[in-house]
C-alpha positions in Angstrom: 308.1 95.7 -87.8 306.6 93.7 -90.6 304.1 95.8 -92.5 300.6 94.6 -93.3 300.2 93.9 -97.0 297.1 95.1 -98.7 295.3 92.5 -100.8 292.5 92.8 -103.3 288.9 92.4 -102.2 288.2 88.7 -102.2 284.5 89.1 -103.0 285.4 90.5 -106.4 287.1 87.4 -107.7 285.8 84.4 -105.7 286.3 81.0 -107.2 283.9 78.1 -106.6 284.5 75.4 -104.0 283.9 73.0 -106.9 287.6 73.6 -107.7 288.4 71.3 -104.8 287.8 67.6 -104.0 287.1 66.8 -100.4 289.2 64.2 -98.7 288.0 64.1 -95.1 286.7 66.2 -92.2 289.5 67.5 -89.9 287.7 69.3 -87.1 284.5 71.2 -86.2 284.2 74.3 -84.1 281.6 76.9 -83.1 281.8 78.9 -86.3 283.1 76.4 -88.9 284.0 73.0 -90.1 287.5 72.2 -91.5 288.1 69.7 -94.2 291.2 68.3 -95.8 290.8 68.8 -99.6 292.7 68.6 -102.9 293.0 71.3 -105.5 291.7 69.5 -108.6 293.8 71.6 -111.0 297.1 71.5 -109.2 296.8 68.4 -106.9 297.8 70.6 -103.9 296.5 69.4 -100.5 294.8 72.3 -98.6 292.5 72.8 -95.6 289.0 74.2 -96.3 287.2 76.0 -93.5 283.5 76.3 -94.2 281.5 79.0 -92.4 278.7 77.7 -90.3 275.5 79.8 -90.9 272.7 78.7 -88.6 270.5 81.7 -89.3 270.3 82.8 -93.0 268.7 86.1 -91.9 271.7 87.2 -89.9 274.1 86.9 -92.8 277.8 86.3 -92.4 278.9 86.4 -88.7 281.3 89.3 -87.9 283.7 86.8 -86.4 284.2 85.1 -89.8 284.7 88.5 -91.5 287.3 89.4 -88.9 289.1 86.1 -89.4 289.2 86.6 -93.2 290.4 90.2 -92.9 293.1 89.5 -90.4 294.4 86.3 -92.1 294.5 88.0 -95.5 296.4 91.0 -94.1 299.0 89.1 -92.0 302.1 87.4 -93.5 304.4 85.5 -91.1 306.0 82.0 -91.2 304.4 81.1 -87.9 300.8 82.2 -88.9 298.6 79.9 -90.9 298.6 81.1 -94.5 295.3 81.7 -96.2 295.5 81.3 -100.0 292.1 82.5 -101.0 288.4 82.5 -100.2 286.0 80.5 -102.4 282.3 80.4 -102.5 279.8 77.6 -102.2 276.3 77.1 -103.5 274.5 79.8 -101.4 275.1 83.5 -101.2 276.5 83.3 -97.7 278.4 80.0 -98.1 282.1 80.7 -98.0 285.3 78.7 -97.5 288.7 79.8 -96.4 291.4 78.0 -98.4 294.4 77.5 -96.1 297.7 75.6 -96.2 297.3 72.1 -94.9 299.3 71.3 -91.8 299.6 67.7 -90.6 298.9 67.8 -86.9 298.1 70.1 -84.0 300.1 70.4 -80.8 297.2 69.1 -78.6 297.3 65.7 -80.4 301.1 65.6 -80.3 301.1 66.2 -76.5 298.4 63.6 -76.1 300.5 60.9 -77.9 303.6 61.9 -76.0 304.3 59.3 -73.3 306.4 59.7 -70.2 309.0 57.6 -72.0 309.3 59.9 -74.9 308.7 63.5 -73.6 309.7 66.6 -75.5 313.4 67.3 -75.0 314.5 70.8 -73.9 315.6 71.9 -77.3 312.2 70.9 -78.8 310.3 72.8 -76.1 312.4 75.8 -76.9 311.7 75.4 -80.6 308.0 75.3 -80.1 307.9 78.2 -77.7 310.2 80.4 -79.8 308.0 79.9 -82.9 304.8 80.5 -80.9 306.2 83.8 -79.4 307.5 84.9 -82.9 304.0 84.5 -84.3 302.4 86.2 -81.3 304.9 89.1 -81.3 304.1 89.7 -85.0 300.4 89.9 -84.2 300.9 92.3 -81.3 303.1 94.5 -83.3 300.4 94.8 -85.9 297.8 95.4 -83.1 296.0 92.1 -83.3 294.9 90.0 -80.3 294.4 86.4 -81.0 292.2 85.7 -77.9 292.1 82.0 -78.3 295.6 80.6 -78.1 295.6 76.9 -77.0 297.4 73.7 -78.0 294.6 72.6 -80.4 295.0 75.9 -82.3 298.7 75.5 -82.9 299.4 73.4 -85.9 302.7 71.5 -86.4 304.1 70.1 -89.6 306.1 66.9 -89.9 309.1 69.3 -90.4 308.4 70.9 -87.0 307.1 74.2 -88.3 304.5 75.7 -86.0 301.6 77.7 -87.3 299.1 79.7 -85.2 295.6 79.0 -86.5 291.9 79.7 -85.9 291.5 83.5 -85.8 287.7 83.4 -85.3 288.1 85.2 -82.0 291.0 87.5 -83.1 290.5 91.3 -83.0 292.3 94.4 -84.3 292.4 97.2 -81.8 292.5 100.3 -84.0 296.2 100.8 -84.6 295.5 103.5 -87.2 294.1 105.7 -84.4 297.2 105.6 -82.3 301.0 106.1 -82.7 303.0 103.0 -83.4 304.3 101.3 -80.3 307.9 101.3 -79.4 310.0 98.3 -80.6 309.5 96.7 -77.2 306.4 98.1 -75.5 305.6 97.1 -72.0 302.3 95.5 -71.1 301.6 98.6 -68.9 301.9 100.8 -72.1 299.8 98.3 -74.0 297.2 98.3 -71.2 296.8 102.1 -71.2 296.5 102.2 -75.0 294.0 99.4 -75.3 292.0 100.6 -72.4 291.5 103.9 -74.1 290.7 102.3 -77.5 288.0 99.7 -76.9 285.8 97.7 -74.7 286.1 94.1 -75.7 284.0 91.0 -75.2 284.1 89.3 -71.8 284.7 85.6 -71.7 287.0 85.2 -74.7 289.6 82.4 -74.8 289.1 78.8 -73.8 288.7 78.6 -69.9 291.8 76.4 -69.4 293.9 79.1 -71.1 292.0 82.1 -69.9 293.8 84.9 -68.1 292.7 85.8 -64.5 291.6 89.3 -65.4 289.0 87.9 -67.8 287.8 85.5 -65.1 287.2 88.6 -63.0 285.0 90.2 -65.6 287.4 92.6 -67.3 286.3 93.8 -70.7 289.2 96.2 -71.1 292.1 93.8 -71.4 295.4 94.0 -73.3 297.7 91.7 -75.3 298.7 90.3 -72.0 295.8 87.8 -72.3 297.7 86.1 -75.2 300.9 85.9 -73.1 299.0 84.2 -70.2 297.8 81.6 -72.8 301.4 81.2 -74.0 302.4 80.5 -70.4 299.7 77.8 -70.1 301.0 76.2 -73.3 304.6 76.4 -72.0 303.5 74.6 -68.8 301.5 72.0 -70.7 304.5 71.0 -72.9 306.1 69.8 -69.7 303.1 68.9 -67.5 301.6 67.0 -70.5 298.1 68.2 -69.7 296.6 71.6 -69.0 298.3 73.0 -65.9 295.2 74.8 -64.6 292.5 72.2 -64.0 288.8 72.2 -63.4 285.5 71.5 -65.1 283.8 74.7 -64.2 285.1 78.3 -64.5 285.3 78.9 -60.7 287.3 75.7 -60.3 289.8 76.8 -62.8 290.1 80.2 -61.3 290.6 78.7 -57.8 293.3 76.5 -59.3 295.0 79.6 -60.8 295.0 81.4 -57.4 296.2 78.3 -55.5 299.1 77.6 -58.0 300.1 81.1 -59.0 299.1 83.3 -56.1 296.2 85.0 -54.4 295.4 88.5 -55.7 296.7 91.2 -53.3 296.4 94.9 -53.8 299.7 95.7 -52.0 301.9 93.1 -53.6 301.2 91.1 -56.7 298.1 92.8 -58.3 297.4 96.5 -57.6 293.9 97.4 -58.6 292.5 93.9 -58.9 289.5 94.7 -56.7 288.3 97.2 -59.3 287.2 94.3 -61.6 283.5 93.5 -61.6 284.0 89.9 -60.5 286.2 90.8 -57.5 283.1 92.0 -55.6 280.8 89.1 -56.4 282.8 86.0 -57.1 283.3 83.4 -54.4 286.9 82.3 -54.5 286.5 79.1 -52.4 289.4 77.7 -50.4 292.0 80.4 -51.4 291.1 84.0 -50.8 288.6 83.1 -48.1 291.3 81.3 -46.1 293.8 84.1 -46.7 291.4 86.7 -45.4 291.1 84.7 -42.2 294.8 84.9 -41.7 295.8 81.5 -43.0 299.1 81.7 -44.8 298.8 80.1 -48.3 301.9 79.6 -50.4 301.1 79.2 -54.1 302.3 76.0 -55.7 304.8 77.6 -58.1 306.6 79.2 -55.1 307.1 75.9 -53.4 309.7 73.1 -53.9 306.9 70.9 -55.1 306.1 73.3 -57.9 309.7 73.6 -58.9 309.9 69.8 -59.0 307.0 69.6 -61.4 309.0 71.7 -63.8 312.4 70.2 -62.9 313.1 69.8 -66.6 313.3 73.6 -66.9 316.4 75.4 -66.0 316.2 78.3 -63.5 316.1 80.6 -66.5 313.2 78.6 -68.1 311.3 78.6 -64.8 311.7 82.3 -64.5 310.2 82.8 -68.0 307.3 80.6 -67.1 306.6 82.6 -63.9 306.8 85.9 -65.9 304.3 84.7 -68.4 302.0 83.4 -65.6 302.0 86.7 -63.7 298.6 87.7 -62.2 298.9 91.4 -62.9 298.6 91.9 -66.7 300.7 95.1 -66.6 303.6 93.2 -65.1 303.3 90.2 -67.4 306.2 89.8 -69.9 305.5 90.8 -73.5 306.1 88.5 -76.5 309.1 90.5 -77.7 310.6 90.6 -74.2 310.1 86.8 -73.9 312.0 86.2 -77.1 315.0 88.1 -75.7 314.9 86.1 -72.4 318.2 84.3 -71.6 316.3 81.0 -71.7 316.5 80.9 -75.5 320.2 81.7 -75.5 321.4 79.0 -73.0 322.3 75.5 -73.9 320.7 73.5 -75.3 319.6 76.0 -78.0 316.3 75.6 -79.7 316.3 72.7 -82.2 315.9 73.5 -85.9 313.0 71.0 -86.1 311.0 68.6 -84.0 311.4 64.9 -84.7 308.0 63.4 -85.2 308.5 59.6 -85.5 306.4 57.4 -87.7 305.0 55.7 -84.6 303.9 59.0 -83.2 302.4 60.0 -86.5 300.4 56.7 -86.6 299.2 57.2 -83.0 298.0 60.7 -83.8 296.2 59.6 -86.9 294.4 56.8 -85.1 293.5 59.1 -82.2 292.2 61.7 -84.7 290.1 59.2 -86.6 288.6 57.8 -83.4 287.7 61.3 -82.3 285.9 62.0 -85.5 284.2 58.6 -85.6 284.1 58.4 -89.3 286.0 59.9 -92.3 283.5 62.4 -93.4 283.5 62.7 -97.2 281.4 64.5 -99.7 281.9 66.2 -103.1 281.5 69.9 -103.3 279.1 69.8 -106.2 276.8 72.5 -107.5 273.3 70.9 -107.9 270.6 72.3 -110.3 267.2 71.2 -108.9 265.8 72.9 -105.9 264.7 69.5 -104.4 268.2 68.1 -104.8 269.7 71.2 -103.3 267.7 70.8 -100.1 268.5 67.1 -99.7 272.2 67.6 -100.6 272.5 70.4 -98.1 271.1 68.2 -95.3 273.7 65.5 -96.1 276.4 68.0 -96.3 275.5 69.6 -93.0 276.0 66.2 -91.3 279.2 65.7 -93.1 278.2 62.3 -94.4 278.4 60.8 -97.9 275.3 61.6 -99.9 273.4 58.8 -101.6 274.5 58.3 -105.2 271.0 59.1 -106.4 271.3 62.6 -105.0 274.5 63.4 -106.9 274.3 65.3 -110.2 274.8 63.1 -113.3 277.7 63.7 -115.7 275.3 65.4 -118.0 274.1 67.7 -115.3 277.7 68.5 -114.5 278.4 69.3 -118.1 275.3 71.4 -118.4 276.2 73.4 -115.3 279.7 74.0 -116.4 278.5 75.2 -119.8 276.3 77.8 -118.3 
């Protein structure tokens, strides 16, 4: 097991964000905005994630503190590397300085046409790297809780990095013995159930495990494995496999494609979940309770045809990831030892990202953002300028030249 490395308290030696020049806005989420930036001193291109603080009285959100702690503690080639934390103008204005990775898997899948799909060795390459990163997290008692294609970054060299740890959570490893080298999800479930009660509703719905849909707040690392299975399916299906605009639609899709929960066969104890008593599973469980025989899609020839590019071994791995019962779901370490990764073709060493695909992704990304959001990370003296500058910065737009500090003001500030 890779040990967690201790690092100094970042608050004791925080540099200023003025050390970086902003290039463009990359993305925006619930808790932060990410920019592509340049280290002024070294010229290195980095990603800056700025914390969103909507209520100054509340201080820094616990999710951001968790993200900082986990990322600074973890060290693995398939996890996004955080270099440092820098401060902005205000007391609670912080930025994570991270390595810059060119693209995310979501954009790559979106620009993959039926004429140029991922080949088998590339799919294995992506899944192996994903499972290596997830296995490292689980061995160090961290649940990511928001794995999805848009949170998997991919360099032009084909190196995958798991990103966005805003929902990640440690589960108190110091209070329990270290797990065995290859713990089962049943062991994990017992340990995590005794350790904590977690937030209901984590993970993006299209990648959300069925136990969370049913209201479980005592879930295990198995929720990350379900998400890995969804990503595995998406690499071939070329869109999220479980469809629906509303949560109950997605859950119905899961039960129609994977299977209807059954106490005696596929999911002992599922009726103990809060949602099992109140949720209306339309068109699936209702029909089954009336005696109608429903065969889930993945157990039919049609389901196998959808994933015909997978060998029987690959299809078996997919089914073991998308297992309804979390205790029976395969673990990340077990998945890495699955025969799928040892059969021909072997995982490729890198993924070929053609110039055409790169251009398509860039155009799609710019269209999604609408504009190339640029601004300088300047420290401004006057209170009036500070207010106006922060408004422009909030909207990610270029501030008027009249609002920027003069060279003299910059020199004065730097001399202080």
